[in-house]
C-alpha positions as CSV (number, residue, x, y, z in Angstrom):
1,M,10.1,0.0,26.2
2,K,9.4,-1.6,22.8
3,V,6.6,-4.1,22.6
4,I,4.8,-6.0,19.8
5,L,1.0,-6.1,20.1
6,I,-0.5,-9.6,19.9
7,K,-4.1,-8.3,20.0
8,N,-5.8,-5.1,19.0
9,V,-5.7,-2.6,21.9
10,P,-8.1,0.4,21.5
11,G,-6.3,3.7,21.7
12,V,-2.8,2.0,21.5
13,G,-2.6,0.0,18.2
14,S,-3.5,-3.1,16.3
15,T,-2.2,-6.6,16.1
16,G,1.4,-6.8,14.8
17,D,2.3,-3.2,15.6
18,M,5.7,-2.6,17.2
19,L,5.6,0.5,19.3
20,E,7.3,2.3,22.1
21,V,5.3,2.4,25.4
22,K,6.1,3.4,29.0
23,P,7.7,0.5,30.9
24,G,5.1,0.4,33.6
25,F,2.2,0.2,31.0
26,A,4.0,-2.7,29.3
27,R,4.9,-4.5,32.5
28,N,1.7,-4.0,34.4
29,Y,-1.0,-4.0,31.7
30,L,0.0,-5.2,28.3
31,I,2.2,-8.2,29.0
32,P,0.3,-9.7,31.9
33,R,-3.0,-9.6,29.9
34,K,-1.2,-11.2,27.0
35,L,-1.9,-8.2,24.8
36,A,1.8,-7.7,23.9
37,I,5.2,-9.3,24.1
38,A,8.6,-7.6,24.5
39,A,10.2,-6.6,21.2
40,T,13.3,-8.8,21.5
41,V,15.4,-9.7,18.4
42,G,13.8,-13.2,18.4
43,N,10.3,-11.9,18.7
44,V,10.8,-9.3,15.9
45,K,12.2,-12.1,13.6
46,A,9.2,-14.3,14.5
47,L,6.8,-11.5,13.7
48,D,8.4,-10.8,10.3
49,H,8.2,-14.5,9.5
50,Q,4.6,-14.6,10.6
51,K,3.7,-11.6,8.4
52,R,5.4,-13.2,5.4
53,M,3.5,-16.5,5.9
54,V,0.2,-14.6,6.2
55,S,0.8,-12.6,3.0
56,V,1.7,-15.8,1.2
57,R,-1.5,-17.5,2.4
58,I,-3.6,-14.5,1.4
59,D,-2.0,-14.4,-2.1
60,Q,-2.7,-18.1,-2.5
61,E,-6.3,-17.7,-1.4
62,R,-6.8,-14.8,-3.8
63,K,-5.3,-16.9,-6.7
64,E,-7.7,-19.8,-5.9
65,A,-10.6,-17.4,-5.7
66,Q,-9.7,-16.0,-9.1
67,D,-9.5,-19.5,-10.5
68,V,-13.0,-20.2,-9.3
69,A,-14.2,-16.9,-10.6
70,G,-12.9,-17.9,-14.0
71,K,-15.0,-21.0,-13.9
72,L,-18.1,-19.0,-12.9
73,V,-17.8,-16.6,-15.9
74,G,-20.4,-17.7,-18.3
75,L,-21.9,-20.2,-16.0
76,S,-25.7,-20.4,-16.2
77,I,-27.7,-22.2,-13.7
78,N,-31.2,-23.5,-14.4
79,L,-33.5,-24.3,-11.4
80,A,-36.9,-25.8,-12.1
81,R,-39.5,-25.0,-9.4
82,H,-43.3,-25.4,-9.2
83,A,-45.0,-22.1,-9.7
84,G,-48.6,-20.9,-9.3
85,E,-50.6,-17.9,-10.4
86,G,-48.6,-14.9,-11.6
87,D,-45.3,-17.0,-11.8
88,K,-45.0,-17.0,-8.0
89,L,-43.0,-20.0,-6.6
90,F,-44.3,-22.4,-4.1
91,G,-41.5,-21.8,-1.6
92,S,-38.3,-20.0,-2.7
93,V,-34.9,-20.3,-4.1
94,T,-32.1,-19.7,-1.5
95,N,-28.4,-19.3,-1.7
96,R,-28.0,-22.9,-0.6
97,D,-30.1,-24.1,-3.6
98,I,-27.8,-22.1,-5.9
99,A,-24.7,-23.5,-4.3
100,D,-26.0,-27.0,-4.7
101,A,-26.7,-26.3,-8.4
102,M,-23.2,-25.0,-8.9
103,A,-21.8,-28.1,-7.2
104,A,-23.8,-30.2,-9.7
105,Q,-22.0,-28.4,-12.5
106,G,-18.6,-29.0,-10.9
107,V,-17.9,-25.7,-9.2
108,Q,-17.7,-25.8,-5.4
109,V,-18.8,-22.6,-3.7
110,D,-19.7,-22.0,-0.1
111,H,-23.4,-21.0,0.2
112,R,-22.5,-18.1,2.5
113,S,-20.5,-16.4,-0.2
114,I,-23.6,-16.2,-2.5
115,K,-25.2,-12.8,-1.9
116,L,-29.0,-12.7,-2.1
117,D,-30.8,-9.7,-0.7
118,E,-33.8,-12.0,-0.2
119,P,-34.8,-15.4,-1.4
120,I,-36.1,-15.6,-5.0
121,K,-39.8,-16.1,-5.0
122,A,-40.8,-15.7,-8.7
123,L,-39.8,-17.2,-12.0
124,G,-37.3,-15.3,-14.1
125,V,-33.6,-14.6,-14.8
126,Y,-31.5,-13.2,-11.9
127,T,-27.9,-12.1,-11.8
128,I,-26.4,-13.2,-8.5
129,S,-23.2,-11.9,-6.9
130,V,-20.7,-14.4,-5.5
131,K,-18.1,-13.0,-3.1
132,L,-15.2,-15.4,-3.3
133,H,-12.5,-13.3,-1.6
134,K,-12.4,-9.8,-0.3
135,D,-10.9,-8.7,-3.6
136,V,-12.7,-11.2,-5.9
137,N,-16.3,-11.1,-6.9
138,A,-18.1,-13.0,-9.7
139,E,-21.6,-12.9,-11.1
140,V,-23.7,-15.9,-12.1
141,K,-27.0,-16.0,-14.1
142,V,-29.7,-18.0,-12.4
143,W,-32.7,-19.0,-14.5
144,V,-35.7,-20.0,-12.4
145,V,-38.1,-21.9,-14.7
146,A,-41.4,-23.6,-14.1
147,A,-41.2,-27.3,-13.4
148,E,-43.2,-29.7,-15.7
C-alpha cells in the first residue's frame, strides 16, 4: 500500500516521503496515529503543491536574508559603556544590546540570530557573526568604547 508520511517515523521515513508499506502496517499503525495518509491522486497533488509552496517561501526568506546581509556589510556599531580598571566593563554587552544598536541604525535583526560565545566584558573591537538564514551569514564590527 502506498502512503505519504505526514510526520517523521524512525526507521520508516521522513515527512513528505511517499513509500510502499505493508497494508496492515499502514491500516493499523501509520494512519490511525496520523503519521501517514493514503497516497491517492488528490493527496499526491496536494503534497506536490505543498512542496512547491514551501520551496517558494524558503527562497523568499533567503532573498530577504541576503538583503539584510547587504545592509550589514560595512555596518559598524559603537556602544559606549562605563569601564573600570583594565578596561573591564561594569556589566556586559549582550546580543540584545547589539540588536538594539542595529535597530537604531535602521537594520532590524532578531537578537537570537546574533551569535556571541559569551557576553562582551571588556572594551575593544569585536567581529560578531549574525546568522540570518541557514545559508546566509553576515559579520558586523562592534566597537565597545568607554563612556564619558
